[in-house]
N, C-alpha and C positions, 0 to 999 in steps of 0.2 A: 459659701460665699466670703469673701475676703473681709477683714473688719473695716476698712476704709470704705468698701462699697457698701457694707450695712449701714455705717454712719451716715454715708451720703444719701441712703434710701430713706433714712428715718426724717431726713428734713424735707423730703417731698411728699405730696399728696399720694394715697393709695393709688388713684388712677395713673399719676406720673410714674409711680414705681413699676406698675405693670407694664405701662409703655416702655419704659427704659429696659425692662428685662427681656421684653419681647425683641426690641432692637438688638441687644446683645446676643441673644439666642439666635437669631436670624444671620447675625454675621458670623457666628461659629459655624452654622450649617451650611454656609456659603463656602467655607475654605475647604471642605472634602470636594466637591464638585470642581472647585477651581484648581485644586491640586491635581485632580485626574486630568483635567484639561490641560493643564501646563505638561503632565507627563506624556499626554498623546501627541502634544505639539513637538515635544523634544525627541519623540521616539525615531530611531532607537539611540540610546546614549550608553549603551553598554553591549556586551557581546550577546548573541542571541543563540540558543542550544537547539540543535535539531537531533530529536530522538529518533532512532533508527531500531525498529523491533526485530531486526534481522542480524546474523552473525557478521562480523567483520570480514570482508573479502567476498560476500555474496554479491551476486549481479547488482540488486537493487543497492547495496551499501557503496559499491563502487562508483555507480552511475550517481546517486544521490550525493556522495561526496564531491565528485565534480560540480554539480549543481550548487552545492554549498557554496564552493570558491566563488562562483559568479555571483551568487546571491549576495555574498559579503561585500563584493566590489560594489554592487548597486546600492546597498544600504550604507555602506561606509562603516560598518562595524564587522568584526569577526563573527562567523557562524561555525560553531564547534560541534561536530557530530559526536553523538554518544549512543554506543550501541547496547540496547537493552533487549537482548534475545531470550528466547524461551518460550515454551507452551505453543508453539506455532504462532508466535507474534503477540501472544495474550498480554505478556508481561510489560512489553513496550507499549502497547496500546493502552494498559491501564495506566502506566507512568504518565503517558500525554494527558489522558482524560483528568487526572488528578492534579496536574500542574497548575501553577497560578495562571490565570487568564490575563495577562499582562503583555503579550506579545514577545516575551523573551523566551519562550518556550514553544516550539513547533515540532512537527514530527510527520513521518511517513505514514500514510493510510494505504490500504490495499484490499482487494477483494478476498485475498487469502486470510484477512483479519476480520474487517468490519462485516462482510458479508457471511462467511462461515461461522463465525463465533457463536451466533444465536441458536444453530442447530447442534453444535458440539458441546455446549455447557448449559447445564440447568440454571446457573445463576451467573449472571455478570453485573458488575458493579459500575458498568458504563453502558450507554445506549449507543449503538453503531452510528445513529445519525445525530441525535440530539446532544450528545456529549461533546461534540466537535463544532468548531467553526471551519468549515471545509473551504479552503483556499483555492486549490487548483488541482486539475489533472496533470500529470508530468510525464508519463510514458505508457505505452501498450507493448507487452512482450508476448508474441505468440509463442506457445510451447511447441516443442519439435518431438518427433518420435525418432528415437535413434536405437540402434541394436548392436549386438556383439557382432564381431567380424565373421565368426563361423555359424551365425544363424543361417539356415537354409532357405534364404530369400535374399533376392538382389535388388528387390523394390517393393513398393507398398503393396502391389497387386500380389506378388509371390508370397508376402508376409501374411496376407488376409487369406489367401488360399491354404496355406500351411496352417495357420491357426484353425480354419473350419474343419480341416481334415483332421486334426490332433487336437480336440477339445480338452482343454485343463493341462496340456502338455507345456505351453509356454508360460515363463514366469515374467511379470511386469513389475518395475520398481516405482514406487512414489515416495515422496519425502515432505510434501507440504498438502494443505488442504486442496490447493488447485490441483496438482498433480494427481491426487486421489481421484478427484472429480473427473479429470481427464480419462482415467483408467476406467471409470465406471461408465462414461459416455462412449469410449471406444467399444466396450463389450456390447452396450445396448445397439449401437448404430450398426455394428459389424456383425453382430448376432454370434459372437464368439465366447468360449469359456477359457479364461486365463487365470493362472494363481497370481494374486495381488501381493507384492511383498514390501511391507513398510521399511523405510530407512530414515535416518535423522538428518542427512544431508544429501545433496547431489553428488558430491565427491565419493561418498561411500557406494552410490549406486553405479557411478560410472567405473569405480575400481573393480566392482564385481562383474561388470560387463566385460571389462578388459580380461577378466581372469575367467571368463566362460562360466561364472557361477549365476549369472543373471542374464535373461535373454534379451529383455528390451526396458525403456523407460521413457518418460515424457520429461525433457530438461529444458532449462532455458537456452534461448537461441546463441548466446555468445559462447556456452559452454559446447553447444552441439557444432558450431563452426569450427572451433578450436580442434575438437576431436576428429571432426569430418576431414578437415584440411590435412590433419596430420596422419590420417589413415588408420586411426585406432579403433574407430567406430563407424557403423553406417548410418548415414542420415537418410530414412526412408521417407518421412513426410514433415511438413510443416502445418501448424494450426492456424495460419493467416488466411484471409479471404482469397488472396491472390499468391501467386508464386514470387519468391524473392529475387530480385535482380542479382544478388550474390551467388545464388546457386539456382539458376533457371531451370536446370534439369531435374529439380527435385519437385515433386507434385505436392499440392495440399491435400489434406485429409478430406476436404469436400468433393473432390473430383472423383474420389472412389466411395465416398460415403455421403450421399447427398441429404441423409436425413440428420446428420450429425448437427448437434447444437453448437455451432462454430464460437459462439459467446463463451462456452465453457473451456475453450482451448487457449483462452487469453487471459494473461495476468495483468492488471492495470495498478499502477502506483499513482497515489496522490499526495498532496501535501495539506495539513491541517493543524489548527490551534486549538487550544481548549475551549469549550464553550464559555461565553461570557467575555471573550476577547473584545475590546472597544471597536466598534465598527470602522472607525478611521484607520485603526492599526491594522485591521485585517484587510482593509481597502489598499493600504499602503504596500502590504507583503503580497498581495494578490497582483497589483501593478508591476511590483519588482519582478515577481516570477515571470510576467508575461514578457517583460523586456529580456529576462534572462534565456527563456525558451525560444525566443526569436533569434537568438545569437547563432551565426554560422558555426561557431567552434562546438556549440551544445549538439546541433543537429548532426554535424559529422561524426562526433563521438559516439552518439547514440547509434547511428545508422551503420557505423562498423560492426556493431555486435548484432544486427539484425533487428534492433528495437526501434519502435516508432515514437520519437519525441514529440509531444503535444502540448498545447495548452488550452485548457477547457475551464471555464469559471467554476467556482465552488459550488454555485447553487444547482448546478446540474449533478454534481456528485451525490449529492443527498437524495435526489431522486433515483438515481442510477441504484444506490445501495438499497434502498427500499424493494426496488424491483427485483434485484438480484438475490435478496435474502429469500424471497419466496422460491425463487428457482432452485437455490442451492438447498433450501428445505426439502423440497420435493425429491431431489437427488438423495439427499441423506435417509428419507424415509424407505425410498426404494431399495437403496444400498443396505438398509438395517443398520445404520450408524445411531448408536443410543447416546445421547446428550449425557456427559459425565458430570 
């Protein structure tokens, strides 16, 4: 207590001193929520960072950078993308969960990270649902089945016939949690035996297919379309529920494998902030994303790659993750995947 305040207190009765100190304390206590309220009202007043748990140049990175540009226009502040890749998205997801919950750090979420992580790691320092303020869904990407040009199959029916007649002969590449699950679901639904080969990136798997060192793989639709149109790979099937208008002659996997879990063939990407982000700021970001995803430029850019842009509120993502964690866990047990 300052000397002048102490001398002033000495002139007052004990009851008056207590009352005065209570008033002072209350005033000090009000400054914190007032400061927070002012910060929320001024949001955003500096740049916003968007964490990407994927490498630069990946499908999700390219599309989310395009989204970030439009989000910046809506917010009136720069949105800077930071790639924090590694451990199948674990490093970037951890970084997002640990960031200050002030609205100035947001990041990409995905079924490849939030859904798969509990089955792959014994210890996580974040909760896939509760460590995040889920803002919205951004897009769905149906994975595609592509094969090397020299594979003895011209279509999906031929591919399945050949695989069943030659158990264990075909090699299939995967490079993410999602594509590994696709491989397992294909084996289950088609009742075929294949050699699963892990890769670090889609580019490596594509290179090996072009060099006849790998028979097939599940890859993102933009890569598949590029290779298919250039004639370097065969596009045998797509993982969506219906055929693409871009390639109407290519069947869906469901057409030949009706027991297939079609949800396992879809990668989804959302946007989240750290848990504890003030609700008004989260609402501001969600509303901004709703406007961004409604733009014609966004829809056209996404659909050129065979990917479906969407906007779904964040509350639904939390429920979706909880359900899909159970589904991926069942797959991991059946596949004999042990958490590390």
